[in-house]
C-alpha positions in Angstrom: -22.3 17.1 -1.2 -21.1 20.4 -2.7 -19.0 20.5 -5.8 -16.1 22.1 -3.8 -16.1 19.3 -1.3 -16.3 16.6 -4.0 -13.4 18.2 -6.0 -11.3 18.6 -2.9 -11.8 15.0 -1.8 -11.1 13.7 -5.3 -8.0 15.8 -5.7 -6.7 14.7 -2.3 -7.3 11.1 -3.0 -5.7 11.2 -6.5 -2.7 12.9 -5.0 -2.4 10.3 -2.2 -2.8 7.4 -4.6 -0.2 8.9 -6.9 2.2 9.7 -4.1 2.1 6.1 -2.9 2.4 4.8 -6.5 5.5 6.8 -7.3 7.3 6.2 -4.0 10.3 4.0 -4.0 9.8 0.4 -3.1 12.2 0.9 -0.2 10.0 3.5 1.3 6.6 1.8 0.8 6.3 -2.0 0.6 4.9 -2.7 -2.8 2.8 -5.6 -1.5 1.2 -3.3 1.1 0.5 -0.6 -1.5 -1.1 -3.2 -3.8 -3.4 -4.3 -1.0 -4.4 -0.7 -0.4 -5.1 -0.1 -4.1 -7.1 -3.3 -4.3 -9.2 -2.2 -1.4 -9.8 1.2 -3.0 -10.6 -0.4 -6.3 -13.0 -2.8 -4.7 -14.9 0.0 -2.9 -15.1 2.0 -6.1 -16.5 -1.0 -8.0 -19.4 -0.9 -5.5 -20.5 2.3 -7.2 -22.7 2.4 -10.3 -21.0 2.5 -13.7 -22.1 6.1 -14.1 -20.6 7.1 -10.8 -17.4 5.4 -11.6 -17.2 7.2 -14.9 -17.9 10.5 -13.1 -15.1 9.7 -10.6 -12.7 9.0 -13.5 -13.5 12.4 -14.9 -12.9 14.1 -11.6 -9.6 12.3 -11.2 -8.6 13.5 -14.7 -9.7 17.1 -13.9 -7.5 16.9 -10.7 -4.6 15.8 -12.8 -5.1 18.6 -15.2 -4.6 21.1 -12.4 -1.3 19.5 -11.3 1.7 21.6 -12.2 4.4 18.9 -12.0 4.3 17.2 -15.5 5.6 13.8 -14.2 3.2 13.8 -11.3 0.3 14.9 -13.6 1.1 12.0 -16.0 1.0 9.6 -13.0 -2.3 11.1 -11.8 -3.8 10.6 -15.2 -3.3 6.8 -14.8 -5.3 6.6 -11.6 -8.7 6.0 -13.3 -7.4 3.2 -15.4 -5.3 1.6 -12.6 -8.4 1.5 -10.4 -10.6 0.1 -13.2 -13.1 3.0 -13.1 -14.0 2.8 -16.7 -14.1 -1.0 -17.0 -17.6 -1.7 -18.1 -17.4 -5.5 -18.2 -19.6 -5.5 -15.1 -22.1 -3.0 -16.5 -25.3 -2.5 -14.7 -28.3 -4.6 -15.8 
């Protein structure tokens, strides 16, 4: 996978997650959004710890390119909200 493709996919996913997260509860059912995020987090936790950390870095890099300060701040929370740097289940 090329770096451009990986960056584009990561940026797009970070923007989508953030858009859902900052949307009013009247527009997106919070229970449904939670289910979506739980599924995404579960799939990411199937990755190695190293890959999850790299993904967290890519999400932060995507946030750094965001020009809207409020949206950037929300994007910076994506790695933590998805548990990408939670090492309690570190590889053995």
